[in-house]
C-alpha positions as CSV (number, residue, x, y, z in Angstrom):
1,M,-46.8,9.6,-63.5
2,T,-45.8,6.4,-65.4
3,G,-46.1,3.2,-63.3
4,I,-43.4,0.5,-62.8
5,R,-43.0,-3.0,-64.1
6,A,-43.1,-5.5,-61.2
7,G,-42.0,-9.1,-61.6
8,I,-43.1,-11.9,-59.1
9,L,-41.0,-15.2,-59.1
10,G,-42.8,-18.0,-57.3
11,A,-46.2,-16.1,-58.1
12,S,-48.3,-19.3,-57.8
13,G,-47.7,-19.7,-54.0
14,Y,-49.5,-18.1,-51.1
15,I,-47.0,-15.2,-50.8
16,G,-46.8,-14.8,-54.5
17,G,-50.7,-14.7,-54.5
18,E,-50.7,-11.9,-51.9
19,L,-48.1,-10.0,-54.0
20,L,-50.6,-10.3,-56.9
21,R,-53.5,-9.1,-54.7
22,V,-51.6,-6.0,-53.5
23,L,-49.7,-5.1,-56.6
24,L,-52.6,-5.4,-59.0
25,G,-54.5,-2.6,-56.8
26,H,-51.4,-0.5,-56.6
27,P,-51.5,2.9,-58.2
28,R,-48.1,3.2,-59.0
29,V,-47.6,-0.5,-60.5
30,A,-48.5,-0.4,-64.3
31,A,-47.7,-3.9,-65.1
32,V,-47.3,-7.1,-63.0
33,V,-45.4,-10.2,-64.4
34,P,-46.3,-13.4,-62.5
35,V,-43.8,-16.1,-63.1
36,S,-44.1,-19.8,-62.4
37,R,-42.0,-22.7,-63.6
38,R,-44.7,-25.3,-62.9
39,L,-47.8,-23.4,-64.1
40,A,-46.4,-21.3,-67.1
41,G,-49.3,-20.7,-69.7
42,R,-52.1,-21.1,-67.0
43,R,-54.3,-18.3,-65.8
44,V,-53.4,-16.7,-62.5
45,D,-57.1,-16.8,-61.3
46,G,-57.1,-20.6,-61.8
47,V,-54.6,-20.8,-58.9
48,H,-55.7,-17.7,-57.0
49,P,-59.5,-17.6,-57.2
50,N,-59.9,-14.4,-55.2
51,L,-58.6,-12.8,-58.3
52,R,-61.5,-13.7,-60.5
53,G,-62.7,-10.6,-62.2
54,T,-59.6,-8.8,-61.4
55,T,-57.0,-9.9,-63.8
56,E,-56.9,-12.0,-66.9
57,L,-52.9,-12.5,-66.4
58,V,-51.4,-16.0,-67.1
59,F,-48.2,-17.2,-65.6
60,R,-45.0,-16.8,-67.4
61,S,-41.8,-19.0,-67.4
62,M,-38.6,-17.3,-66.5
63,D,-37.4,-17.4,-70.0
64,D,-40.3,-15.1,-71.0
65,V,-39.6,-12.3,-68.6
66,S,-38.5,-9.2,-70.1
67,P,-36.6,-6.6,-67.8
68,C,-38.7,-5.1,-64.8
69,D,-38.0,-2.2,-62.5
70,V,-38.5,-4.6,-59.4
71,L,-38.3,-8.3,-59.1
72,F,-39.9,-10.0,-56.0
73,L,-38.5,-13.4,-55.1
74,A,-41.1,-15.6,-53.4
75,T,-39.0,-18.7,-54.2
76,P,-37.9,-21.6,-52.0
77,H,-35.5,-21.5,-49.2
78,T,-32.0,-22.7,-50.0
79,Q,-32.7,-22.2,-53.7
80,T,-33.0,-18.5,-54.1
81,M,-29.2,-17.9,-53.3
82,D,-28.3,-19.3,-56.6
83,M,-30.8,-17.5,-58.5
84,V,-29.8,-14.0,-57.3
85,P,-26.6,-13.3,-59.3
86,G,-28.4,-14.1,-62.5
87,L,-31.3,-11.8,-61.8
88,R,-29.2,-8.6,-61.3
89,S,-29.6,-7.9,-65.1
90,V,-33.4,-8.6,-65.1
91,A,-34.2,-5.8,-62.5
92,P,-32.4,-3.1,-60.7
93,C,-34.2,-3.9,-57.5
94,L,-34.6,-7.3,-55.9
95,I,-36.8,-7.9,-52.9
96,D,-36.3,-11.5,-51.6
97,L,-39.0,-13.1,-49.4
98,S,-37.1,-16.4,-48.9
99,A,-34.8,-16.8,-45.9
100,D,-31.4,-16.9,-48.0
101,F,-30.2,-13.4,-47.5
102,R,-31.8,-12.7,-43.8
103,L,-28.7,-13.8,-41.8
104,R,-25.3,-12.0,-42.3
105,D,-23.2,-14.9,-41.0
106,P,-23.0,-17.9,-43.3
107,V,-22.1,-20.1,-40.4
108,V,-25.2,-19.3,-38.7
109,Y,-27.2,-19.6,-41.9
110,E,-25.7,-23.3,-42.2
111,R,-26.4,-24.1,-38.8
112,Y,-30.2,-23.1,-39.1
113,Y,-30.9,-24.2,-42.7
114,G,-28.7,-27.3,-42.9
115,T,-26.9,-26.2,-46.1
116,V,-23.8,-24.4,-46.9
117,H,-24.6,-20.7,-48.4
118,T,-23.3,-20.5,-52.1
119,N,-23.1,-16.7,-52.3
120,P,-21.8,-15.6,-48.8
121,S,-20.3,-12.6,-50.3
122,L,-23.8,-11.2,-51.0
123,L,-24.9,-11.5,-47.6
124,A,-23.7,-8.1,-46.5
125,D,-25.3,-6.4,-49.6
126,F,-29.0,-7.0,-48.6
127,V,-30.7,-4.7,-46.4
128,P,-33.2,-6.2,-43.9
129,G,-36.8,-5.4,-45.2
130,L,-38.1,-4.1,-41.9
131,P,-38.9,-0.4,-42.4
132,E,-39.4,0.3,-38.6
133,L,-35.6,-0.5,-38.0
134,Y,-34.1,0.2,-41.4
135,R,-36.1,2.8,-43.2
136,E,-33.0,5.1,-44.0
137,Q,-31.2,2.1,-45.6
138,L,-34.2,1.0,-47.6
139,E,-34.5,4.3,-49.3
140,E,-31.4,3.5,-51.6
141,A,-31.4,-0.3,-51.3
142,D,-31.2,-2.4,-54.4
143,L,-31.1,-5.8,-52.5
144,I,-33.7,-6.2,-49.8
145,S,-34.4,-9.2,-47.7
146,V,-37.7,-9.5,-46.0
147,P,-37.8,-11.1,-42.6
148,G,-39.6,-14.2,-41.6
149,C,-43.1,-13.6,-40.2
150,M,-42.8,-14.7,-36.7
151,A,-39.2,-12.9,-36.9
152,T,-41.0,-9.6,-37.8
153,A,-43.7,-9.9,-35.1
154,A,-40.8,-10.7,-32.5
155,I,-38.5,-8.0,-33.5
156,L,-41.3,-5.4,-33.4
157,A,-42.4,-6.8,-30.0
158,L,-39.1,-6.5,-28.4
159,Y,-37.6,-3.2,-30.1
160,P,-38.8,-0.6,-27.8
161,L,-37.3,-2.2,-24.7
162,S,-34.2,-3.8,-26.4
163,A,-33.4,-0.5,-28.2
164,D,-33.4,1.5,-24.9
165,G,-31.5,-1.3,-23.0
166,L,-34.3,-2.2,-20.6
167,L,-34.1,-5.9,-21.1
168,D,-32.0,-8.1,-18.9
169,G,-30.8,-11.5,-19.9
170,A,-32.1,-14.1,-22.1
171,V,-35.7,-13.7,-23.9
172,W,-37.9,-16.7,-24.7
173,V,-40.0,-16.2,-27.8
174,D,-43.1,-18.3,-28.1
175,G,-44.4,-18.3,-31.7
176,R,-47.8,-19.5,-33.0
177,I,-48.4,-19.7,-36.7
178,G,-51.4,-20.6,-39.0
179,S,-51.1,-23.4,-41.6
180,S,-50.5,-21.0,-44.5
181,G,-47.1,-20.2,-43.0
182,A,-46.1,-23.7,-44.4
183,G,-46.5,-22.7,-47.9
184,S,-48.8,-23.9,-50.7
185,A,-46.8,-27.4,-51.2
186,A,-48.9,-30.0,-49.2
187,T,-47.2,-32.4,-47.2
188,S,-48.8,-35.2,-44.9
189,T,-48.3,-32.8,-42.0
190,N,-50.3,-30.1,-43.6
191,L,-53.4,-32.3,-44.4
192,H,-56.6,-30.8,-42.9
193,A,-57.2,-34.1,-41.2
194,E,-54.1,-33.7,-39.2
195,R,-54.0,-29.9,-38.5
196,S,-57.8,-29.6,-37.7
197,G,-58.1,-29.1,-34.1
198,A,-54.4,-29.7,-33.4
199,M,-52.0,-27.3,-31.8
200,R,-48.6,-28.9,-32.7
201,V,-45.4,-27.7,-31.2
202,F,-43.3,-28.3,-34.3
203,A,-40.2,-26.4,-32.9
204,P,-40.0,-26.9,-29.3
205,A,-36.6,-25.0,-29.1
206,G,-34.3,-23.5,-31.6
207,H,-36.8,-22.3,-34.3
208,R,-35.0,-20.8,-37.2
209,H,-36.3,-17.3,-36.8
210,E,-34.5,-17.0,-33.5
211,A,-31.4,-16.2,-35.5
212,E,-33.1,-13.3,-37.1
213,V,-34.4,-12.0,-33.8
214,R,-31.1,-12.3,-32.1
215,Q,-29.4,-10.5,-35.0
216,A,-31.7,-7.5,-35.0
217,T,-32.1,-7.0,-31.3
218,G,-28.9,-8.0,-30.0
219,L,-30.6,-10.1,-27.3
220,E,-30.2,-13.6,-26.4
221,I,-33.1,-15.4,-28.0
222,T,-34.7,-19.0,-27.6
223,M,-37.6,-19.5,-29.7
224,S,-40.2,-22.2,-29.9
225,A,-43.0,-22.6,-32.4
226,T,-46.5,-24.1,-32.5
227,G,-48.7,-24.7,-35.6
228,M,-52.4,-23.5,-34.8
229,P,-55.6,-24.7,-36.3
230,E,-55.9,-21.5,-38.2
231,V,-55.1,-20.6,-41.9
232,R,-53.7,-17.1,-41.5
233,G,-52.0,-15.4,-38.7
234,A,-49.0,-15.2,-36.5
235,Q,-48.5,-14.4,-32.8
236,V,-45.6,-14.1,-30.7
237,V,-45.4,-14.0,-26.8
238,C,-42.0,-12.8,-25.6
239,R,-41.0,-13.5,-21.9
240,G,-38.2,-11.5,-20.5
241,R,-37.0,-9.5,-17.5
242,L,-36.5,-5.8,-17.2
243,S,-33.2,-4.2,-16.2
244,T,-35.0,-1.7,-14.1
245,P,-38.6,-1.8,-12.7
246,L,-41.1,0.0,-14.8
247,R,-44.8,0.8,-14.4
248,E,-47.3,0.4,-17.1
249,P,-47.6,4.0,-18.0
250,E,-43.8,4.1,-18.5
251,L,-44.0,1.0,-20.7
252,R,-46.7,2.6,-22.7
253,R,-44.7,5.9,-23.0
254,I,-41.7,4.0,-24.3
255,H,-43.6,2.1,-27.0
256,R,-45.4,5.3,-28.1
257,E,-42.1,7.0,-28.4
258,H,-40.7,4.4,-30.7
259,Y,-43.7,3.8,-32.8
260,A,-45.5,7.3,-32.9
261,D,-44.7,7.8,-36.4
262,E,-44.9,4.1,-37.9
263,P,-48.0,3.7,-40.2
264,F,-48.3,0.0,-39.7
265,V,-47.5,-0.4,-36.0
266,R,-50.5,-0.1,-33.5
267,I,-50.1,-0.4,-29.6
268,V,-52.7,-2.6,-28.3
269,A,-52.5,-3.3,-24.4
270,Q,-56.0,-2.5,-22.9
271,R,-57.4,-3.5,-19.5
272,R,-60.8,-4.6,-20.8
273,G,-62.5,-6.0,-23.9
274,L,-62.2,-9.2,-26.0
275,Y,-59.0,-7.9,-27.8
276,R,-56.9,-6.5,-24.8
277,L,-53.8,-7.7,-26.4
278,P,-52.7,-8.1,-30.2
279,E,-54.8,-10.9,-31.8
280,P,-54.3,-12.1,-35.4
281,K,-58.0,-12.8,-36.1
282,V,-58.6,-9.1,-36.8
283,M,-55.6,-8.6,-39.0
284,H,-56.6,-10.9,-41.9
285,G,-55.3,-9.1,-45.1
286,S,-53.9,-6.1,-43.5
287,N,-50.2,-4.9,-43.1
288,F,-50.5,-4.0,-39.6
289,C,-48.3,-5.4,-36.6
290,D,-50.0,-5.0,-33.4
291,V,-47.7,-4.7,-30.3
292,G,-48.8,-5.0,-26.7
293,F,-47.3,-5.9,-23.1
294,A,-48.0,-6.9,-19.7
295,L,-46.3,-6.7,-16.4
296,G,-45.7,-9.7,-14.2
297,D,-44.2,-9.7,-10.6
298,D,-41.0,-7.7,-9.8
299,R,-39.4,-7.0,-13.2
300,D,-41.0,-9.8,-15.4
301,V,-42.4,-8.5,-18.6
302,V,-44.5,-10.0,-21.4
303,L,-44.5,-8.6,-24.9
304,V,-47.0,-9.6,-27.5
305,A,-47.3,-9.0,-31.1
306,A,-49.5,-10.2,-34.0
307,L,-49.8,-9.8,-37.7
308,D,-51.2,-11.5,-40.8
309,N,-48.2,-13.9,-41.8
310,L,-48.8,-13.4,-45.5
311,V,-49.1,-9.6,-45.5
312,K,-46.9,-7.7,-43.0
313,G,-45.3,-11.0,-42.4
314,A,-44.3,-11.2,-46.2
315,A,-46.0,-9.7,-49.2
316,G,-47.3,-6.5,-47.6
317,N,-43.9,-5.8,-45.9
318,A,-42.2,-6.3,-49.3
319,V,-44.6,-3.8,-50.8
320,Q,-44.0,-1.3,-47.9
321,C,-40.3,-1.7,-48.8
322,L,-40.9,-1.1,-52.4
323,N,-42.9,2.2,-51.5
324,I,-40.0,3.3,-49.3
325,R,-37.3,2.5,-52.1
326,M,-39.3,4.4,-54.6
327,G,-39.9,7.4,-52.5
328,W,-43.6,6.8,-52.5
329,P,-46.1,7.3,-49.5
330,E,-45.7,4.0,-47.4
331,R,-49.5,3.3,-47.2
332,L,-49.8,3.0,-51.2
333,G,-51.6,0.0,-51.9
334,L,-51.6,-1.3,-48.2
335,A,-54.7,0.6,-46.6
336,F,-56.9,-2.2,-46.0
337,P,-57.6,-2.3,-42.2
338,G,-58.4,-6.1,-41.6
339,L,-61.7,-8.0,-40.9
340,H,-63.8,-8.4,-38.0
341,P,-65.5,-10.6,-37.1
């Protein structure tokens, strides 16, 4: 079978680098076209040193991109929406990893991103890039919007109970994220001297991803977020109240029923061991999202999920969506299990 041609806009960033790493080893991708406005003409492995010996590609300018079969948009929030109309002629399938087409309501978008959406008529055309909830729609989607990393974790943590109507009232989502979640553009808040050893609550309430979680689950969500002294990894702890009392075996059965056929969701809720609940450390480089749970007093429930923010939280999830869209096995190019220790 002849492979496809895949372009990456924003290929010099952290998500772009993960897309390159995955796509260069993908058995159905014949050519990868890395695009960077700032670094056109420079070698890819000069920016992504993990790719040394793997590729001799150089970054291209946008003017030097010929038609592709798929175009991944690892481009900045609030800037991507102006680019999409002009890119429809470059590739029949666009997979957007920015936040610009994640929310269906332009009013909600403006509230959380502080700017008016310039292409609101396209919002309804994008299919959410979350295979566990939207697989059938993704099979024929030409416009795909990949959720945020902590939003993906929170949605997958909450979905089994929210889909069965078993959560009552508001849910608090506490998100934790490594420094790579801020992107590769260095600012004073991301200097090693400032982040090392710090657990910075940068969004005490109203984090942007709460709108995505609310949209996907239909729940009343309040979300906080803390920057952790790690490079990779995202973890969410969701606290809610059950609409009816459940015991642990019933919770486990519900999770298994919802995720039994999902290739990249693992249920992790154990009574013993170092990793009794989902832990980002053991998921570096993998496309898995681990979900777990714990019961409190009465009807209180805690739902936990963890993933690699650059893989299942971004690039890996995008490639999983590509596999579905092309009718390929979902695990293609994504079989790496993670690292330990």
